[in-house]
C-alpha positions in Angstrom: 102.7 111.9 69.6 101.7 108.2 70.3 102.8 108.4 73.9 101.0 111.7 74.4 97.7 110.1 73.1 98.0 107.2 75.6 98.9 109.4 78.6 95.9 111.7 77.8 93.4 108.9 77.8 91.5 107.7 80.8 92.3 104.0 80.6 90.0 101.4 82.1 89.4 97.7 82.0 86.4 96.4 80.2 85.0 93.0 81.4 82.2 90.6 80.8 79.9 88.7 83.2 81.7 85.4 82.4 85.1 86.9 83.0 83.9 88.5 86.3 82.6 85.1 87.4 86.2 83.9 87.6 87.2 86.9 89.8 84.1 86.3 92.0 85.0 82.7 92.6 88.7 83.4 93.2 87.9 86.1 95.8 85.5 83.8 97.6 88.1 81.0 97.7 90.8 83.4 99.0 88.3 84.8 101.6 87.4 81.2 102.7 91.1 80.3 103.2 91.6 83.1 105.8 88.2 82.4 107.4 88.6 78.7 107.7 92.1 78.9 109.1 91.2 81.9 111.3 94.3 83.9 110.3 94.9 87.5 109.4 95.7 88.7 105.9 98.4 90.9 107.4 101.8 90.1 109.0 102.1 87.0 111.2 104.9 85.9 113.5 107.1 84.8 110.6 106.8 88.2 108.9 107.6 90.1 112.1 110.6 87.9 112.7 111.8 88.5 109.1 111.4 92.2 109.6 113.6 92.1 112.7 116.2 89.9 111.0 116.4 92.3 108.0 117.1 95.3 110.3 119.5 93.5 112.5 121.4 92.2 109.4 121.8 95.7 108.1 122.9 97.0 111.5 125.4 94.2 112.0 127.0 94.6 108.6 127.3 98.4 109.1 128.8 97.9 112.6 131.3 95.5 111.1 132.3 98.0 108.5 132.5 100.9 110.9 134.5 98.9 113.5 137.5 99.4 111.1 138.7 95.9 111.6 138.4 95.2 107.8 140.3 98.3 106.7 143.7 96.5 106.6 142.1 94.0 104.2 140.6 95.9 101.3 139.6 92.7 99.5 137.2 92.1 102.5 136.0 95.7 102.9 134.5 95.9 99.4 132.5 92.7 99.8 131.3 94.0 103.2 130.0 97.2 101.6 128.4 95.0 98.9 126.7 92.9 101.5 125.4 96.1 103.1 123.7 96.7 99.7 122.1 93.3 99.8 120.8 93.8 103.3 119.3 97.1 102.1 117.6 95.3 99.3 116.4 92.7 101.8 114.8 95.5 103.8 113.1 96.7 100.6 111.8 93.2 99.9 111.0 92.0 103.4 109.5 95.2 104.8 109.0 98.1 102.4 107.3 96.4 99.5 104.5 95.1 101.8 104.3 98.4 103.7 103.7 100.5 100.5 100.8 98.1 99.8 99.4 98.4 103.3 99.9 94.7 103.8 101.8 94.6 107.1 99.0 95.9 109.2 95.4 97.1 109.0 96.5 100.3 110.6 97.6 102.9 108.0 100.2 104.6 110.2 102.0 101.3 110.9 102.4 100.7 107.1 103.6 104.3 106.6 106.1 103.9 109.4 107.7 100.8 107.9 107.6 102.1 104.4 109.9 104.9 105.6 112.6 102.3 106.0 113.1 102.8 102.3 114.0 106.5 102.9 116.8 105.3 105.2 118.3 102.9 102.7 118.5 105.5 99.9 115.1 105.5 98.2 112.0 107.6 98.7 109.0 105.7 100.1 106.4 108.4 99.1 107.5 108.3 95.5 107.7 104.5 95.5 104.1 104.3 96.7 103.0 106.6 93.9 105.0 104.9 91.1 104.6 101.3 92.2 100.9 101.8 92.6 100.6 103.0 89.1 102.6 100.1 87.8 100.2 97.8 89.6 97.2 99.4 87.9 98.6 99.4 84.4 101.2 96.5 84.2 102.7 96.2 80.7 100.5 98.9 79.2 102.9 101.2 77.2 102.7 104.8 78.0 101.3 104.4 81.6 103.2 101.6 83.2 106.1 103.5 84.7 108.4 100.5 84.8 108.4 100.4 81.0 109.6 104.0 80.8 113.3 104.3 80.1 113.3 107.4 77.9 114.4 105.3 74.9 117.4 103.7 76.6 115.7 100.3 76.5 112.9 98.8 74.5 110.8 96.9 76.9 107.6 96.8 74.8 106.9 96.5 71.1 105.0 99.8 71.2 108.2 101.7 72.2 109.7 103.4 69.1 112.7 101.5 67.9 116.1 103.1 68.0 119.4 101.8 66.5 120.8 101.5 70.1 118.2 98.9 70.9 119.9 96.5 68.5 122.5 95.9 71.3 120.2 96.1 74.4 120.5 92.4 75.2 124.3 93.0 75.6 124.3 96.3 77.6 121.2 95.6 79.8 123.1 93.6 82.4 125.5 96.5 82.9 122.8 99.1 83.2 120.7 96.8 85.4 123.7 96.8 87.8 123.7 100.6 87.7 119.9 100.8 88.4 120.1 101.1 92.2 122.9 103.7 92.0 120.8 105.7 89.6 117.8 105.4 91.9 119.6 106.8 95.0 121.4 109.6 93.1 119.0 110.8 90.4 115.7 108.9 90.0 113.8 110.4 93.0 114.8 113.9 92.2 113.9 113.5 88.5 110.4 112.3 89.3 109.8 114.8 92.0 111.0 117.8 90.0 111.0 116.9 86.3 107.8 114.8 85.8 104.2 116.1 86.1 102.6 112.7 85.3 103.0 109.3 87.0 101.3 106.5 85.1 97.8 107.6 84.2 97.8 110.3 86.9 98.2 113.8 85.5 99.5 117.1 86.9 100.5 115.7 90.2 101.3 118.1 93.1 103.5 116.6 95.7 103.0 117.7 99.4 105.7 120.1 100.6 106.5 117.8 103.5 107.6 115.1 101.1 110.1 117.5 99.5 111.5 118.0 103.0 111.6 114.3 103.7 113.4 113.7 100.3 116.2 116.1 101.1 116.6 115.1 104.7 116.6 111.4 104.0 119.1 111.7 101.2 121.4 113.7 103.5 121.1 111.1 106.2 121.7 108.2 103.7 124.8 109.8 102.2 126.1 110.8 105.7 125.7 107.3 107.1 126.9 105.3 104.2 129.6 107.6 102.7 130.7 110.5 104.8 131.0 108.7 108.1 133.1 105.9 106.6 135.3 108.5 104.9 135.9 110.1 108.3 136.3 107.1 110.5 137.8 104.3 108.4 141.5 104.1 108.1 141.5 103.9 104.3 141.7 106.6 101.6 138.6 108.6 100.8 138.7 107.4 97.2 138.7 103.8 98.3 135.7 104.4 100.5 134.0 105.9 97.4 134.7 102.7 95.5 133.3 100.7 98.4 130.2 102.9 98.4 129.7 102.3 94.7 129.9 98.5 95.5 126.9 98.9 97.8 124.7 99.3 94.7 126.1 97.2 91.9 125.5 93.5 92.6 122.5 94.1 94.8 121.1 96.6 92.3 121.3 94.0 89.5 119.5 91.5 91.7 116.9 94.0 92.7 116.1 94.9 89.0 116.1 91.4 87.7 113.7 90.0 90.3 111.1 92.5 89.2 111.8 92.5 85.5 111.6 88.7 85.1 108.0 88.7 86.3 106.6 90.9 83.5 109.0 91.1 80.6 109.5 87.6 79.3 108.8 85.4 76.3 105.1 84.6 76.8 103.9 87.9 78.2 101.5 90.2 76.4 101.4 94.0 75.9 97.7 95.1 75.7 96.9 98.6 74.5 93.7 100.6 75.0 91.3 101.1 72.2 90.1 104.5 70.9 87.8 104.8 74.0 90.6 103.9 76.4 89.3 100.4 77.1 91.5 97.3 77.8 89.5 94.3 76.7 89.9 92.3 79.9 89.2 92.5 83.6 92.2 93.2 85.8 92.6 89.6 87.0 92.9 88.2 83.5 95.1 91.1 82.5 97.5 90.1 85.3 97.4 86.4 84.3 98.3 87.5 80.7 101.2 89.8 81.7 102.7 88.2 84.8 104.6 85.0 85.6 106.0 83.6 88.9 109.4 81.9 89.3 111.0 79.7 91.9 107.6 79.6 93.6 108.4 76.5 95.6 111.9 77.6 96.7 111.3 78.4 100.4 114.7 80.1 100.8 114.4 82.1 97.5 110.9 83.3 98.3 112.0 84.2 101.9 114.9 86.3 100.7 112.9 87.9 97.9 110.0 88.8 100.1 107.6 86.7 97.9 108.1 89.1 94.9 108.9 86.0 92.8 105.3 84.9 93.6 104.0 87.8 91.7 100.7 86.8 90.1 98.7 86.6 93.3 100.5 89.6 94.6 99.2 91.8 91.7 95.7 90.4 92.3 95.8 90.9 96.1 98.5 93.4 96.9 97.2 94.3 100.3 97.8 90.7 101.6 101.1 90.1 103.3 103.5 88.1 101.2 104.0 85.3 103.7 100.6 84.0 102.6 101.4 83.9 98.8 102.5 80.3 98.5 99.2 79.0 99.9 97.1 81.6 98.0 98.9 80.7 94.7 97.7 77.1 95.1 94.2 78.4 95.4 94.7 80.6 92.3 96.1 77.7 90.3 93.1 75.4 91.1 90.6 78.2 90.4 92.2 79.1 87.1 92.2 75.4 86.1 88.5 75.2 86.8 87.9 78.0 84.3 90.4 76.8 81.7 92.7 79.8 82.3 96.5 79.6 82.0 98.7 80.4 85.0 102.3 81.2 84.0 105.3 80.3 86.0 109.0 79.3 85.7 110.1 76.5 88.0 113.6 77.9 88.3 115.1 81.3 88.2 117.4 80.4 85.3 114.3 79.7 83.2 112.8 83.1 84.1 116.0 84.9 83.3 116.3 83.1 79.9 112.7 84.1 79.0 113.5 87.6 80.0 116.7 87.7 78.0 114.8 86.2 75.0 112.2 88.9 75.1 114.8 91.6 75.4 116.6 90.1 72.3 113.3 89.9 70.4 112.4 93.5 71.2 115.8 94.6 69.9 114.6 94.0 66.4 112.7 96.9 64.7 110.0 94.6 63.3 109.4 92.7 66.5 105.8 92.0 67.5 104.2 90.6 70.6 100.6 89.5 71.3 98.4 92.1 73.0 96.1 89.4 74.5 96.4 85.7 75.2 93.4 84.1 73.5 93.8 81.1 75.8 92.8 83.3 78.7 89.9 85.0 76.9 86.8 83.4 78.5 84.6 84.8 75.7 86.8 82.9 73.2 86.8 79.8 75.3 83.0 80.0 75.7 82.6 80.2 71.9 
């Protein structure tokens, strides 16, 4: 009944002039950065090179597998398939994520084209655009942030009804995280296309017929390329190829899920809820600062491999800006937030982000757990008082 009430509300952010002043100054500072340096908000040479590298990496690993030279060495074939999974995730990080946010190019068709790379590596770009867009709008708001929805398997928010199984979630979460990508390519897209009428705060969604066609065709292509063809052409048993195919999704799937989860579900985040009129007592920028944390921001290699998803705060505020600009923009964000006395959250190292994520999961495993809905330190009306 509680979830039904939330999903039936039209949720909106409620701001104040003082809170909006921070947003106005931040936007001006970001705008000036691009103007003064005479650079585009979209992909630059570094981004285009990364995109080429990601596709070449996937093709090279796949060619190595299909050459059959590793078949006599099963202990090498499984890692090769696993590496194929990591190159698929790299494509998702380096190309697809920016594409679904229209951040690669100012031309819509260019972004749609590159987003379709997700269809090739087993996902569905159309559904990703719908679901990820709703996550961006309602991050950490129970009932409408789709990334919090696990049908009771996990308890990612204190507003999720507690079940006895949640008592053990900090122990079984690593295993199920590893299965997340496998679940995505096999079940998730079909479930949300066929079994769900709502996505986030959008109700009674009707998907275009062509997207059903793309879903079926792309899944057939994916299974054919990654499973059927290896079964036909590799000189190993079909069941061993099946094991190898499973290995595509396990380690890389764990990495994929953790990178995203550590940015929103951690010790220090908040879980705002709308009031009786559907209002969230913040503007969106402050809402993001309350619910999102960066990690390993100054790791050039880490940020390059993760497509800047670890630099997540500025991404939520300016999702249509290409991720190669995030390090510079985050410095602007930090300085602007400091001027207004607003807290910016980050973890210097990934291990710190993982520990805070684990701590929050353990905390939420308890039936009486509570988490703040708002961070008073980022409430400018409180600060002004």
